[in-house]
C-alpha positions in Angstrom: -8.4 44.2 -47.8 -7.9 46.0 -44.6 -10.2 44.7 -41.4 -12.2 47.3 -40.1 -12.0 46.9 -35.9 -14.9 48.9 -34.3 -14.9 49.7 -30.9 -17.6 50.2 -28.5 -18.6 52.7 -26.3 -17.2 49.8 -23.9 -13.9 49.8 -25.3 -14.2 53.7 -25.1 -14.9 53.5 -21.9 -12.7 51.6 -21.0 -9.7 53.1 -22.5 -10.7 56.6 -21.0 -10.6 54.9 -17.5 -7.1 53.5 -18.1 -5.5 56.5 -19.3 -6.8 58.3 -16.2 -5.7 55.6 -13.7 -2.1 55.2 -15.4 -1.9 58.9 -15.4 -2.8 59.5 -11.7 -0.8 56.4 -10.8 2.4 57.1 -12.5 2.3 61.2 -12.8 -0.1 62.3 -9.7 -1.9 63.6 -7.3 -2.9 65.6 -10.4 -6.5 67.9 -10.6 -9.0 67.5 -12.9 -7.6 70.1 -14.9 -4.5 68.2 -15.2 -5.9 65.8 -16.1 -7.4 66.8 -19.9 -4.1 67.9 -21.4 -2.3 64.8 -19.9 -4.5 62.2 -20.9 -5.9 64.1 -23.9 -9.6 63.8 -22.7 -12.2 66.3 -22.8 -13.4 67.7 -19.6 -16.5 66.1 -19.8 -14.4 62.9 -20.2 -12.3 63.6 -17.3 -15.3 64.4 -15.0 -17.3 61.4 -16.1 -14.1 58.9 -15.3 -13.2 60.8 -12.1 -16.8 60.5 -10.9 -17.3 56.6 -12.0 -13.7 55.6 -10.9 -14.4 57.4 -7.5 -17.5 55.6 -7.4 -15.6 52.8 -7.2 -13.6 52.9 -4.8 -10.0 53.9 -7.0 -9.4 57.4 -6.4 -9.7 59.2 -3.7 -8.8 63.3 -2.9 -5.4 64.0 -2.0 -5.8 67.5 -0.6 -6.3 70.9 -2.0 -3.9 72.7 -5.0 -4.2 76.9 -5.5 -5.2 78.5 -8.7 -4.3 81.8 -10.6 -7.1 84.0 -9.2 -9.9 80.9 -8.8 -11.2 78.5 -6.4 -8.5 75.9 -5.0 -8.2 72.3 -7.0 -8.4 69.0 -5.3 -5.9 66.5 -5.8 -7.0 63.1 -7.2 -4.6 60.0 -6.5 -4.9 56.4 -6.9 -6.1 54.5 -3.3 -3.6 52.7 -2.1 -6.1 51.0 0.1 -8.6 50.0 -3.0 -6.9 46.8 -4.0 -4.0 44.7 -3.0 -1.5 42.5 -5.5 0.4 39.5 -4.9 4.3 39.5 -6.4 6.1 35.9 -6.0 9.6 35.3 -6.8 10.4 31.6 -7.7 14.4 32.1 -7.5 17.7 29.9 -7.2 17.3 29.7 -3.6 14.1 30.4 -2.5 10.5 31.1 -3.0 9.6 35.4 -1.8 6.3 36.2 -2.0 5.3 39.2 -1.1 1.5 41.3 -0.5 1.6 44.8 -1.7 -1.4 47.4 -1.4 -2.2 49.2 -4.5 1.1 52.1 -4.0 3.3 48.7 -3.7 3.7 49.0 -0.2 5.2 45.7 1.6 2.2 44.4 3.6 3.7 41.3 4.4 6.5 38.8 3.1 7.1 34.9 3.4 10.7 33.4 2.6 10.0 29.5 1.9 13.9 27.9 1.2 15.5 26.0 -1.3 18.0 23.9 -1.1 20.4 23.7 -3.9 19.1 22.2 -7.0 16.0 21.4 -5.3 13.3 22.3 -8.3 10.8 19.7 -7.7 7.6 21.1 -8.9 5.3 20.0 -6.2 7.3 21.2 -4.0 8.0 24.8 -5.7 3.5 24.6 -5.9 3.5 24.0 -2.2 5.6 27.0 -1.4 4.4 29.4 -3.4 0.4 28.1 -2.3 1.8 28.5 1.8 3.6 31.6 0.6 0.4 33.5 0.1 -1.4 31.8 2.6 1.2 33.0 5.0 1.3 36.4 3.6 -2.3 37.0 3.8 -2.9 35.3 7.7 -0.1 37.7 8.5 -1.9 40.7 7.4 -5.5 40.2 8.0 -6.2 40.9 4.2 -9.3 38.9 2.5 -9.0 36.8 -0.4 -11.6 38.5 -2.2 -9.6 42.1 -2.5 -6.4 40.8 -4.4 -6.3 42.2 -7.6 -4.2 39.1 -8.7 -1.0 37.3 -8.1 2.1 37.9 -10.4 4.7 35.0 -10.1 8.3 35.5 -11.8 10.0 32.1 -12.9 12.8 30.6 -14.6 12.2 29.7 -17.8 10.4 30.3 -21.2 6.9 31.1 -20.4 4.3 29.4 -23.0 0.6 30.8 -22.8 -0.6 29.9 -25.8 -2.4 26.4 -25.0 -5.8 25.9 -23.8 -4.8 25.4 -20.0 -2.8 28.6 -19.0 0.6 29.3 -18.6 3.4 26.2 -19.2 6.9 26.9 -18.1 9.9 25.6 -20.0 12.9 25.9 -17.4 15.9 23.6 -18.5 18.0 25.2 -16.1 15.9 23.7 -13.9 14.3 20.9 -15.4 11.6 21.8 -15.9 9.9 20.3 -19.2 6.3 21.8 -20.3 5.0 22.4 -16.6 2.0 23.5 -16.6 2.6 25.9 -13.3 -1.2 27.6 -13.7 -3.0 24.8 -13.7 -0.7 23.5 -10.9 -1.3 27.0 -9.0 -5.0 27.2 -9.5 -5.4 23.6 -7.8 -3.0 24.2 -5.0 -3.7 27.8 -4.2 -6.9 28.9 -2.2 -8.6 31.6 -4.7 -11.5 33.6 -5.4 -12.1 31.9 -9.0 -11.9 35.6 -10.4 -8.0 36.6 -9.3 -5.8 36.2 -11.9 -3.1 34.4 -11.8 0.0 35.9 -14.1 2.9 34.0 -15.0 6.3 35.6 -16.5 10.0 34.7 -16.9 11.2 36.7 -13.8 13.9 39.0 -16.0 10.9 40.1 -17.0 9.2 41.1 -14.2 12.1 42.7 -12.8 12.6 44.4 -16.3 8.8 46.0 -16.2 9.4 47.2 -12.1 12.7 48.6 -13.2 10.9 50.5 -16.2 7.8 51.5 -14.4 9.3 52.5 -11.2 13.5 52.5 -11.0 16.3 53.4 -13.3 15.0 52.8 -16.5 12.0 54.9 -15.9 11.7 57.9 -18.2 14.4 55.5 -20.9 12.4 53.9 -24.2 15.8 51.1 -24.9 17.0 49.9 -22.2 18.1 46.5 -21.0 17.3 45.1 -17.7 20.2 42.2 -16.5 18.8 40.1 -14.0 22.4 38.4 -12.4 21.7 35.9 -9.7 22.5 31.7 -9.9 22.0 32.4 -13.4 21.7 35.6 -16.1 18.8 36.6 -17.8 17.7 40.2 -19.4 14.7 42.1 -20.6 15.0 43.9 -23.7 12.6 46.8 -24.3 12.5 48.6 -27.3 10.8 51.8 -28.3 8.5 51.4 -24.9 7.9 47.8 -25.3 9.3 45.1 -22.8 9.7 41.9 -24.8 10.1 38.8 -22.8 6.2 37.4 -22.5 4.3 34.7 -24.4 6.8 32.7 -26.3 9.7 35.3 -25.7 13.3 34.2 -25.0 14.4 37.4 -25.1 14.7 36.4 -20.6 17.3 34.0 -21.9 20.4 36.0 -22.8 22.4 33.9 -20.6 22.1 31.1 -23.3 24.1 33.2 -25.5 27.4 31.2 -26.8 30.3 32.9 -25.6 33.0 30.4 -25.9 33.2 27.5 -28.6 33.3 24.3 -26.9 33.6 26.4 -23.6 32.6 25.5 -19.9 29.4 23.0 -19.9 26.2 25.2 -18.8 23.7 23.5 -16.6 21.4 23.7 -19.6 23.3 21.1 -20.7 24.9 23.2 -23.8 29.0 24.3 -23.3 29.8 28.0 -23.9 27.2 29.7 -22.1 27.5 33.3 -21.0 25.7 31.6 -18.0 28.7 29.2 -17.4 30.8 31.9 -17.0 29.1 34.8 -15.2 26.1 33.2 -12.7 26.8 32.7 -9.3 26.8 29.3 -9.2 29.5 29.2 -12.3 31.5 31.6 -10.8 31.8 29.7 -7.3 33.0 26.6 -9.0 35.6 28.5 -10.9 36.9 29.8 -7.9 36.8 26.2 -6.5 38.4 25.0 -9.0 41.2 27.8 -8.7 41.8 27.0 -5.0 38.9 29.2 -3.3 37.5 28.0 -0.1 34.3 28.0 1.1 32.4 27.3 4.2 30.8 24.0 4.5 27.0 24.1 3.2 27.1 27.7 2.4 24.3 28.9 0.2 25.2 30.8 -3.1 24.3 34.0 -1.2 26.9 33.9 1.4 29.7 31.9 -0.6 29.7 34.8 -2.8 30.1 37.1 0.6 33.3 35.4 1.4 34.7 35.3 -2.0 34.0 39.4 -2.2 35.9 39.5 1.5 38.3 37.4 0.2 39.0 39.9 -3.2 38.1 43.4 -1.0 38.6 42.4 2.8 37.2 45.5 5.3 40.8 44.5 7.2 43.2 47.5 5.5 46.1 45.0 7.1 45.5 41.9 5.1 46.1 41.2 1.3 43.3 40.6 -1.0 43.2 37.4 -2.6 44.6 37.6 -6.5 43.0 34.5 -7.2 39.7 36.0 -5.9 40.6 39.4 -8.0 41.3 37.3 -11.1 37.9 35.4 -11.1 36.1 38.5 -10.0 37.5 40.4 -13.2 36.8 36.9 -15.2 33.8 37.5 -14.9 33.1 41.3 -14.9 34.6 40.6 -18.7 32.5 37.8 -19.6 29.3 39.9 -18.3 31.1 42.8 -19.8 31.2 41.0 -23.4 27.4 39.8 -23.3 26.2 43.2 -22.7 28.3 44.3 -25.8 25.9 41.7 -28.0 23.3 43.2 -26.8 24.3 47.1 -27.3 25.5 46.0 -30.4 22.1 44.6 -31.0 19.4 46.6 -29.8 21.6 50.3 -28.9 19.8 51.1 -25.6 20.0 54.0 -23.8 20.5 52.3 -20.7 21.5 48.8 -19.5 20.7 48.3 -15.9 22.4 45.1 -13.6 19.7 43.7 -11.1 19.1 40.7 -9.2 21.0 39.8 -5.7 24.4 38.7 -7.2 24.3 41.6 -9.8 24.1 44.2 -6.8 26.4 42.3 -4.4 28.8 42.2 -7.0 28.0 45.0 -8.8 30.1 47.4 -6.5 33.3 45.8 -7.3 33.3 44.9 -10.9 30.3 47.9 -12.6 33.5 49.9 -13.4 35.5 47.0 -15.2 32.0 45.7 -16.4 31.7 49.5 -18.5 34.9 49.0 -19.4 34.8 45.9 -20.9 31.7 46.1 -22.6 32.5 49.4 -24.2 35.7 48.0 -25.2 33.7 44.8 -26.9 31.1 47.2 -28.4 30.9 49.4 -31.4 31.5 52.7 -31.3 28.5 54.3 -32.1 26.0 52.2 -30.0 28.6 52.4 -26.9 28.5 56.2 -27.2 25.0 56.7 -26.7 24.5 53.8 -23.4 25.0 54.0 -19.8 25.5 51.1 -17.5 24.7 51.3 -13.7 23.1 48.8 -11.4 19.2 48.4 -10.8 17.9 50.7 -8.0 14.8 48.5 -6.5 16.8 45.9 -4.1 17.7 42.5 -4.4 14.4 41.5 -3.7 13.1 43.5 -7.1 11.4 40.3 -9.0 8.7 40.2 -6.6 8.2 44.0 -6.8 8.2 43.2 -10.3 5.8 40.4 -10.4 3.3 42.6 -8.7 3.6 44.4 -11.6 2.0 41.8 -13.8 -1.2 42.0 -12.3 -1.3 45.9 -11.7 -0.4 46.1 -15.4 -4.4 43.6 -16.6 -5.9 46.1 -13.9 -5.0 49.5 -15.9 -5.5 48.0 -18.9 -9.2 46.6 -17.8 -9.9 50.2 -16.4 -9.8 49.3 -12.8 -11.1 45.8 -13.1 -12.7 45.6 -9.7 -14.7 48.0 -7.5 -13.4 48.4 -3.9 -15.0 50.2 -1.6 -13.8 54.0 -1.2 -10.9 54.8 0.8 -10.7 57.7 3.9 -9.3 61.0 1.6 -5.5 61.2 2.7 -3.7 64.4 3.2 -2.2 66.5 0.8 0.3 64.2 -1.2 2.9 66.1 -4.0 4.7 62.7 -5.5 3.1 59.5 -6.8 2.3 57.0 -4.4 4.6 54.2 -5.2 7.7 56.4 -4.8 7.2 56.7 -0.8 6.0 52.7 -1.0 9.8 51.6 -2.8 11.7 54.5 -1.2 13.7 52.0 1.0 14.5 49.7 -1.9 15.9 52.3 -4.0 19.8 52.1 -4.1 22.7 54.6 -5.1 24.6 53.6 -8.0 28.2 54.0 -7.8 30.2 55.4 -9.6 
């Protein structure tokens, strides 16, 4: 028996608002006349929705454009000042918190360092709470202006229980941590400001698909390469890695039976050969010298400098070169599994370690990924670096409440902003321009 789902007038109105908001956000500014064909809505529906959204303070004028023989048309865009978002990246070396306006221009940021292996749940919770308080204080932003707080974490996120998001982060010793409940108790926010917690690789993937190197593709893989490695899988435009979805745990695919011990406890995981923590361990075992008490980012810089010295009179360290090439081969082999399984159009490598190492290992990664893949799927894929920089997970985390904002058709009414000058590109493009990287090769 087919169950018939009835849509109410409220559902239809919300869907229409969503359609207009998303089209203006990603492809605006646009005129009312352009919105009709772009959204599939009638001119009457467009006029009604635009009037509602403008009254709610979510849209503003962005200049005028001429028309063929008629009156100039008013361009509309989503008002950047109509709301604010917070993105949090719970990384292996620090907790990064950023406050954004609705265009994803950064308004304030805070970094709270973590010592190696320091993943105490209470400490992380305090860091997030302190970071949120810091960015609100720096910006002078009132908490009730927030549309939501997004948090990217390592591990699998389960939101099926009554208490909100629970994190299973085996590599950092988190076993069913009720992070959402802990944050609700620790963070002083209005009750209606949503918390959106998801895997960091999923957050990174959503950011790259919306604003970066994945824009315009339907099938993609976005790799998060830091102390560990993870991946976000996108098939037919659907971003995987949500509730109880372990797509982000690609790093624990077995690549060597009875191989090196991974920090998750198993043997032979991809992460045991490609994560920066494992990479540095292999270099030390081979005789590499690291500064005392150097953090991972500094240590990776030392390794790269040894393998690729900027001083042309120095000889590259063959051991460092060998470790980097082995890392590229394992990473390429791991990517080949994703190519064979999902046949993506594009693979993007992001994360602080991926972007730091990428200029030196990307050509080898491409070679190895192609060599280990089947010819047909390998023939349609491109492998590049992510475009949104090393802090892209915070941008991705901010897209979690932004996605909910779209889905709700603009869930919060804000005072209207002042009409701005004519803008010819989407607001997010200008805001994120400073993060964009040019991909080598």
